[in-house]
C-alpha positions as CSV (number, residue, x, y, z in Angstrom):
1,X,0.0,0.0,0.0
2,X,2.9,2.3,0.6
3,X,4.1,1.6,-2.9
4,X,1.1,3.6,-4.2
5,X,1.6,6.7,-2.0
6,X,0.6,9.8,-4.0
7,X,3.4,11.4,-6.0
8,X,1.8,14.8,-5.5
9,X,1.8,15.1,-1.8
10,X,0.2,18.5,-1.9
11,X,-2.9,17.3,-3.8
12,X,-6.0,16.4,-1.6
13,X,-7.4,14.5,-4.6
14,X,-4.4,12.2,-4.7
15,X,-4.7,11.5,-1.0
16,X,-8.4,10.7,-1.4
17,X,-7.6,8.3,-4.2
18,X,-4.9,6.6,-2.1
19,X,-7.2,6.4,0.9
20,X,-10.0,4.8,-1.2
21,X,-7.4,2.2,-2.6
22,X,-6.3,1.4,1.0
23,X,-9.9,1.0,2.1
24,X,-10.7,-1.2,-0.8
25,X,-7.6,-3.4,-0.2
26,X,-8.4,-3.8,3.5
27,X,-11.9,-4.8,2.7
28,X,-10.7,-7.2,0.0
29,X,-8.5,-9.0,2.5
30,X,-11.3,-9.0,5.1
31,X,-9.3,-6.8,7.5
32,X,-11.9,-4.0,7.7
33,X,-15.6,-4.4,7.6
34,X,-18.1,-1.6,6.8
35,X,-19.6,-2.1,10.3
36,X,-16.3,-0.7,11.7
37,X,-14.8,-4.0,12.9
38,X,-11.1,-4.6,12.5
39,X,-9.8,-8.2,12.0
40,X,-6.3,-8.6,13.4
41,X,-5.9,-12.2,12.1
42,X,-6.7,-11.0,8.5
43,X,-4.3,-8.1,9.0
44,X,-1.5,-10.4,9.9
45,X,-2.3,-12.5,6.8
46,X,-2.2,-9.4,4.7
47,X,1.2,-8.5,6.0
48,X,2.5,-12.1,5.4
49,X,1.3,-12.0,1.8
50,X,2.6,-8.5,1.0
51,X,6.1,-9.5,-0.2
52,X,4.6,-12.0,-2.7
53,X,2.1,-9.4,-3.8
54,X,4.8,-6.8,-4.4
55,X,6.8,-9.3,-6.4
56,X,3.8,-10.0,-8.6
57,X,3.1,-6.3,-9.1
58,X,6.7,-5.7,-10.1
59,X,6.5,-8.7,-12.6
60,X,3.4,-7.2,-14.1
61,X,5.1,-3.8,-14.4
62,X,8.0,-5.3,-16.1
63,X,5.8,-7.3,-18.5
64,X,3.8,-4.1,-19.3
65,X,7.0,-2.2,-20.1
66,X,8.3,-5.0,-22.4
67,X,5.0,-5.4,-24.4
68,X,4.3,-3.1,-27.4
69,X,2.0,-0.2,-26.6
70,X,-1.6,-0.7,-27.7
71,X,-3.4,2.3,-29.0
């Protein structure tokens, strides 16, 4: 999640976009529920999976850079 911190720190819109991404990611992993509950077990699972997720994201970035641009 820190990988996607806004590049324009002065932009409130960038922070809102980042916050919505973090909120979505936490809900996806079952860490945060709309009722306001926080699941510590799911949070630890998220932290354990983070290195593999970042590796996958970097692989996808590399594949995107190698492929010809589609227009």
